[in-house]
C-alpha positions in Angstrom: -9.4 29.1 -40.5 -12.9 28.3 -41.5 -12.5 29.1 -45.2 -9.9 28.2 -47.8 -10.9 31.0 -50.1 -8.0 33.4 -51.0 -8.5 36.7 -49.3 -6.8 40.1 -49.3 -6.0 41.6 -45.8 -5.2 45.1 -45.0 -3.4 45.1 -41.6 -2.2 48.4 -40.0 1.0 48.3 -38.0 2.7 45.1 -39.1 6.3 45.9 -38.0 5.8 44.4 -34.6 3.3 42.8 -32.0 0.0 41.4 -32.9 -0.1 43.2 -36.2 3.0 41.3 -37.4 1.7 38.0 -36.0 -1.7 38.4 -37.7 -0.1 39.4 -41.0 2.3 36.5 -40.8 -0.5 33.9 -40.1 -2.5 35.2 -43.0 0.4 34.9 -45.3 1.1 31.4 -44.0 -2.4 30.5 -44.9 -1.9 31.6 -48.5 -3.6 35.0 -48.4 -2.4 38.4 -49.7 -1.6 40.9 -47.0 -1.1 44.6 -47.4 0.7 45.8 -44.3 1.2 49.4 -43.2 4.5 50.5 -41.7 6.1 53.8 -40.8 9.6 53.3 -42.4 11.0 52.0 -45.6 13.2 49.6 -43.8 10.2 48.0 -42.2 8.5 47.9 -45.6 11.4 46.0 -47.1 11.4 43.5 -44.2 7.7 42.9 -44.5 7.8 42.4 -48.3 10.6 39.9 -48.0 8.5 37.8 -45.8 6.4 36.5 -48.7 7.4 38.2 -52.0 4.4 38.9 -54.2 1.8 38.3 -51.4 3.3 40.6 -48.7 2.7 44.2 -49.9 3.9 47.1 -47.7 2.6 50.6 -47.7 4.1 53.5 -45.8 1.3 55.2 -43.7 0.8 57.3 -40.7 -2.8 56.5 -39.6 -3.2 60.0 -38.1 -3.0 61.5 -41.6 -6.7 61.2 -42.7 -6.1 62.0 -46.4 -3.1 59.5 -46.5 -5.3 56.7 -45.1 -7.9 57.3 -47.9 -5.2 57.4 -50.6 -3.6 54.1 -49.4 -6.9 52.3 -49.1 -8.2 53.4 -52.5 -4.8 52.5 -54.0 -4.8 49.0 -52.5 -8.3 48.6 -54.0 -7.1 49.7 -57.4 -3.7 48.0 -57.5 -3.8 45.0 -55.2 -7.5 44.1 -55.2 -10.6 44.3 -53.1 -9.9 44.4 -49.4 -11.8 41.4 -47.9 -10.5 41.8 -44.3 -9.3 44.9 -42.4 -7.4 44.5 -39.2 -7.1 47.9 -37.7 -4.2 47.3 -35.3 -2.0 50.4 -35.2 -1.7 52.0 -31.9 0.3 52.4 -28.7 0.0 52.3 -25.0 0.3 55.3 -22.5 0.9 54.6 -18.9 0.5 57.3 -16.4 -1.6 58.6 -13.3 -4.5 60.6 -14.6 -3.5 63.7 -12.6 0.1 63.5 -13.7 -0.6 63.1 -17.4 -1.0 66.0 -19.8 -3.8 67.0 -22.1 -1.2 66.6 -24.9 -0.7 63.0 -23.8 -4.5 62.4 -24.0 -4.8 64.1 -27.5 -2.0 62.1 -28.9 -3.3 58.8 -27.4 -6.8 59.4 -29.0 -5.3 60.7 -32.3 -3.6 57.3 -32.9 -5.7 54.8 -31.1 -9.2 56.2 -31.8 -9.0 58.6 -34.8 -6.5 56.4 -36.6 -8.7 53.5 -36.2 -11.8 55.3 -37.2 -10.2 56.9 -40.3 -9.0 53.5 -41.5 -12.5 51.8 -40.9 -14.2 54.8 -42.7 -11.8 54.5 -45.7 -12.4 50.7 -46.1 -16.1 50.6 -45.3 -17.6 52.2 -48.5 -15.8 49.5 -50.7 -17.1 46.7 -48.5 -20.6 48.1 -48.4 -20.8 48.3 -52.1 -19.6 44.7 -52.5 -22.0 43.6 -49.7 -19.3 41.7 -48.0 -16.2 42.1 -45.7 -14.9 41.7 -42.2 -13.5 44.7 -40.2 -11.5 43.7 -37.1 -10.3 46.4 -34.6 -7.6 45.4 -32.1 -8.7 47.0 -28.9 -7.7 45.5 -25.5 -9.2 44.0 -22.4 -8.5 47.6 -21.2 -11.5 48.6 -23.4 -13.8 46.4 -21.2 -12.3 46.8 -17.7 -10.2 49.3 -15.8 -7.0 49.3 -13.7 -5.2 52.2 -12.2 -2.4 53.9 -14.2 -3.7 53.7 -17.8 -6.8 55.9 -17.8 -5.9 57.6 -21.2 -5.1 54.3 -22.9 -8.2 52.6 -21.4 -10.4 55.6 -22.5 -9.2 55.2 -26.0 -9.9 51.5 -26.1 -13.3 52.0 -24.5 -14.1 54.5 -27.3 -13.0 52.0 -30.0 -15.0 49.2 -28.5 -18.2 51.4 -28.5 -17.6 52.7 -32.0 -17.0 49.3 -33.5 -20.0 47.7 -31.8 -22.2 50.4 -33.1 -20.8 50.3 -36.6 -21.4 46.5 -36.6 -25.0 47.0 -36.1 -25.2 49.7 -38.8 -23.5 47.6 -41.5 -24.9 44.1 -40.7 -27.6 44.4 -43.3 -24.9 44.9 -46.0 -23.1 41.6 -45.2 -20.2 43.4 -43.5 -19.1 41.9 -40.1 -17.3 43.9 -37.4 -15.4 42.5 -34.5 -13.6 44.2 -31.7 -10.7 42.0 -30.6 -9.7 42.5 -26.9 -6.4 40.9 -26.1 -5.0 40.5 -22.6 -1.3 40.6 -21.9 0.7 39.2 -24.8 4.4 38.8 -25.3 4.8 41.8 -27.6 6.5 45.2 -27.3 3.3 46.8 -26.0 4.7 47.2 -22.4 8.2 47.8 -23.6 9.4 50.1 -26.4 5.8 50.7 -27.6 4.6 52.3 -24.4 4.9 55.9 -23.5 5.3 56.5 -19.7 4.5 59.7 -17.9 7.1 60.6 -15.3 6.0 60.4 -11.7 5.6 63.7 -9.9 2.9 63.5 -7.1 4.0 61.3 -4.1 0.4 60.8 -3.0 0.0 58.3 -5.9 3.0 56.2 -5.0 1.1 53.5 -3.1 -1.2 52.8 -6.0 1.0 53.5 -9.0 4.4 52.2 -7.9 3.4 48.5 -7.7 1.5 48.7 -11.0 4.5 50.1 -12.9 7.0 47.8 -11.3 4.8 44.7 -12.1 4.3 45.7 -15.7 8.0 46.3 -16.2 8.9 43.0 -14.5 6.4 41.0 -16.6 7.6 42.5 -19.9 8.8 39.6 -22.1 7.2 37.1 -19.8 3.5 37.8 -20.6 1.1 34.9 -20.6 -0.3 35.4 -24.2 1.3 33.9 -27.3 1.0 36.3 -30.3 1.1 33.4 -32.7 -1.9 31.7 -31.1 -3.7 35.1 -31.0 -3.2 35.4 -34.7 -4.5 31.9 -35.3 -7.6 32.7 -33.2 -8.3 35.8 -35.3 -8.0 33.9 -38.5 -10.4 31.3 -37.1 -13.3 33.8 -37.0 -12.5 35.3 -40.4 -14.8 33.7 -42.9 -17.2 32.4 -40.4 -20.9 33.3 -41.1 -21.6 34.7 -37.6 -18.4 36.1 -36.2 -18.5 37.7 -32.7 -18.9 41.3 -32.1 -16.4 41.0 -29.3 -13.6 38.5 -29.1 -11.6 38.4 -25.8 -8.1 36.8 -26.2 -6.1 35.3 -23.3 -7.2 33.5 -20.1 -6.1 36.5 -18.1 -8.4 38.8 -20.2 -11.2 36.3 -20.0 -10.9 36.2 -16.2 -10.5 39.9 -15.6 -13.2 41.0 -18.1 -15.7 38.5 -16.7 -15.0 39.6 -13.1 -15.0 43.3 -14.0 -18.3 43.2 -15.9 -19.9 41.1 -13.2 -18.9 43.8 -10.6 -20.5 46.5 -12.8 -23.7 44.3 -13.1 -23.9 44.0 -9.4 -23.6 47.7 -8.8 -26.2 48.5 -11.4 -28.7 46.0 -9.7 -27.8 47.4 -6.3 -28.9 50.8 -7.3 -31.7 49.7 -9.7 -34.5 51.2 -7.5 -32.9 54.6 -7.6 -32.3 54.3 -11.4 -36.0 53.7 -12.0 -37.1 56.5 -9.7 -36.0 59.1 -12.3 -38.7 58.2 -14.9 -41.8 60.2 -16.0 -44.7 57.8 -15.3 -45.9 58.3 -18.9 -42.6 58.4 -20.7 -41.7 56.4 -23.8 -39.2 53.5 -23.4 -36.3 53.2 -25.8 -36.4 50.3 -28.2 -33.9 47.5 -27.7 
């Protein structure tokens, strides 16, 4: 980590996965970490990790009012939040046509609305102090697409776009915003943390069956090391010019690079048609 200054972190979803790894790394570095969990048992386990510096709060991030109460309470009781890691979320796997609207609403309620509610609750405090760092754990799935996770990827694309925009709005206040996009890490994401829609349309067998089988077979053997991801996140905390986007994992770096290059090629291939839709005397957007 760049700075040795003691910081107070708020990390949502610390009972497992990258949230637990990031919280643990921050505690090991001597910081105070408020971690949100869903059960009292998880709260007790987290606080036992580093008594006095590991502080648990029960929270459902889809409860907007509860998010505000928890954040304001942390500010009053624990201290000013220097770093927010909005991590709480889950994965949904399913063919678009086979997945329900209820699946979509729940996915966005947790991954998008829960993240936004947390950022909105923390931001006024950071803005008034003219300092702070907001990190949202998105995914390489917020920068590329693969078959079988359209709802999940849509939620992560939304978070990527929201965080990048917020970062531009709050930069004048000394508040940094980073969207952290991990690849495949050895967490529970593809296991117990993933909701899978049952297959029902045979036409999609050819595209979906290999995807699901590969993901299940790779669970527990993923390339990414959560501890190293946590160390990477702490590396950018406290730096004067942290990235707006941080891709984690060589698989994510390869897939995101290739995917975005493909988009760029397609845009250029159709550039003439794109330009043909202008008024000749129209005003160009700034930027």
